[in-house]
C-alpha positions in Angstrom: 321.9 -21.4 340.3 323.2 -22.5 337.0 322.4 -25.9 335.5 326.0 -27.0 336.2 325.6 -25.9 339.9 322.5 -28.0 340.1 324.2 -31.0 338.6 327.2 -30.7 340.9 324.9 -30.5 343.9 323.0 -33.6 342.8 326.2 -35.5 342.2 327.5 -34.5 345.6 324.3 -35.7 347.2 324.6 -39.1 345.5 328.3 -39.4 346.5 327.4 -38.6 350.1 324.7 -41.3 350.0 327.1 -43.9 348.5 329.9 -43.0 350.9 327.5 -43.2 353.9 326.5 -46.7 352.7 330.2 -47.7 352.6 330.3 -47.8 348.8 333.6 -46.0 348.4 334.6 -47.9 345.2 331.6 -46.5 343.4 332.4 -42.9 344.6 336.0 -43.4 343.5 335.1 -44.7 340.1 332.6 -42.0 339.4 334.8 -39.2 340.5 337.7 -40.5 338.5 335.5 -40.8 335.4 334.3 -37.2 335.8 337.8 -35.9 336.0 339.0 -38.0 333.1 336.1 -37.0 330.9 336.7 -33.4 331.7 340.4 -33.8 330.9 339.5 -35.3 327.5 337.1 -32.5 326.7 339.6 -29.9 327.8 342.3 -31.5 325.6 339.9 -31.2 322.6 339.9 -27.4 323.1 343.7 -27.4 322.8 344.5 -26.7 326.4 346.9 -29.5 326.8 348.6 -28.2 330.0 345.3 -27.9 331.8 344.2 -31.3 330.5 347.3 -32.9 331.9 346.7 -31.3 335.2 343.1 -32.6 335.3 344.3 -36.1 334.4 346.9 -35.9 337.2 344.1 -34.8 339.6 342.1 -37.9 338.5 345.1 -40.1 339.3 345.5 -38.5 342.7 341.8 -38.9 343.6 342.0 -42.5 342.6 345.2 -43.1 344.6 343.8 -41.4 347.7 340.5 -43.2 347.6 342.2 -46.6 347.2 344.3 -45.8 350.3 341.2 -44.8 352.2 339.4 -48.0 351.1 342.4 -50.1 352.2 342.5 -48.4 355.6 338.8 -48.9 356.1 339.1 -52.5 355.0 342.0 -53.3 357.3 340.3 -51.7 360.3 337.2 -53.7 359.8 339.1 -57.0 359.9 338.8 -59.1 363.0 342.0 -59.4 365.0 343.7 -62.8 364.5 343.7 -64.9 367.7 346.8 -67.0 368.1 346.8 -70.1 370.2 350.2 -70.7 371.7 351.2 -74.3 372.6 
């Protein structure tokens, strides 16, 4: 197992723990940061097409996590009880 493989495994373990604790915003922020940082580093090598693809992936991860967070938030809300009359 390479050092990168070990780091990825450790990160995934931490993401799993955070997600299980309901801390999706932290998972979203950290995943997005990893993608964005990778995109910056890829751009520095001159591979602009790949860099743009990775930035787009970061945006997609962020968008999907925000939707999931919203769904979870709305399903946890108590139903509103209306009193008629």
